[in-house]
C-alpha positions in Angstrom: -31.8 181.1 141.5 -35.9 180.5 141.1 -34.4 178.2 137.9 -32.6 176.1 139.9 -35.9 174.8 141.6 -36.5 173.1 138.4 -33.3 172.0 137.5 -31.7 170.1 140.1 -35.2 167.7 140.2 -34.8 167.5 136.8 -30.4 166.5 137.2 -32.0 164.4 139.8 -34.1 162.4 138.0 -32.4 162.1 134.3 -28.9 161.1 136.3 -31.9 157.9 138.4 -33.3 157.0 135.2 -29.3 156.7 133.4 -29.1 154.4 136.5 -32.0 152.5 135.9 -31.0 152.4 132.2 -27.8 150.4 133.3 -28.7 147.9 135.6 -31.1 147.0 133.8 -28.4 146.1 130.7 -26.1 145.0 133.2 -29.7 142.5 134.3 -30.0 141.9 130.6 -26.3 140.9 129.4 -25.2 143.7 127.1 -21.7 143.4 128.7 -21.2 139.5 128.1 -19.9 139.1 125.3 -17.7 142.6 124.3 -15.3 140.8 121.9 -17.4 138.8 119.4 -18.5 141.6 118.1 -14.5 142.6 117.1 -14.4 139.0 115.4 -17.4 138.4 114.6 -16.4 142.0 111.7 -13.7 139.2 110.3 -16.0 136.9 108.5 -17.4 137.7 105.3 -20.9 136.4 106.0 -21.5 137.0 101.7 -19.7 134.0 100.8 -21.3 131.4 103.7 -25.2 132.6 102.0 -24.4 132.4 98.5 -22.9 128.8 97.6 -21.6 128.1 94.4 
């Protein structure tokens, strides 16, 4: 049971770090364009780099 004295603070700390990472991602705009990557995969960029 002594190990819970170590595991609970570690779990709380890791949860807090995860929450901070999520809030940073929200603030920096990581979730602004959710459809952009889905649409970009449909276009072939190789044709634009090597014009004939």
